C-alpha positions, 0 to 999 in steps of 0.5 A: 144689095145690103139695106147699108148700102141702099141707104147710104145711096139716098144719104147724099141726096137727103142732105142736099135736100135738107141744107140746100133745096129747103134753104132757098125755098125758105128763102123764096117764100119769106121774100114773096111773103114781104113783098106782099105784106111788108118787111116788118108784117112779115118779121111779126108774123114770123114771130108769131108763128114761132111762139105758137108753135112752141106752145103747141109743141109743148101742149101736144108733147106733154099729151104724148108723154102723159099718153105714154105713161098711161100705156105703160102703167096698163102694161100695154104696148106704147106704139101709137104713143111712141109714134106721136112722139117721135112725129112731135119731135120732128113737127118741134124741129121744123118749128123752130126752123126759121121760115113758113114752108117748115112751120106748114110742114111742122104744124101739120105733124103736130096738130093732134087733127093732122098727126094721125095721117103721119102716124099712119104713114110712119107705121107704114114705114117702119113696118116695111124696114122690120119686114125688111129685116125680118125677111133678112134674117129668116135664112138663119135657123131658130136656136144655137148654130154650129159653134155656139155653147149650149149649157144644158140645165134644169129650171127650178122654181122656188 
């Protein structure tokens, strides 16, 4: 089965979780918190949570950008920096959605002391995807194949 078909098989489940399960969990958690501390305190807590999240995403995003620039300036592969940027972007998106459950996951992705755990998981996932693509293309011989136009030439250095 091709990877495209496999990916499409999971798409309905992912969409169901994102658009049905997550909002229901968020509503349930907000109602429970509201019953425990009151409606106004819950709203205040959600606003405070959003403000802290926005500040944290801005700070960590700036740090990730500076680290990426430093890696590129020193001509080293910016794998860690790109992973951090992706995790901060995902975490920031989760922090923008109203609710406590997504905020917890968002904070875990953005905080500098919990992000390395998710970075390792992301590296394993991306590494497995790259291995799958490489193995899928391994049957092809390197270089030109039948039907390719090959132009013979010589490299001249100035």
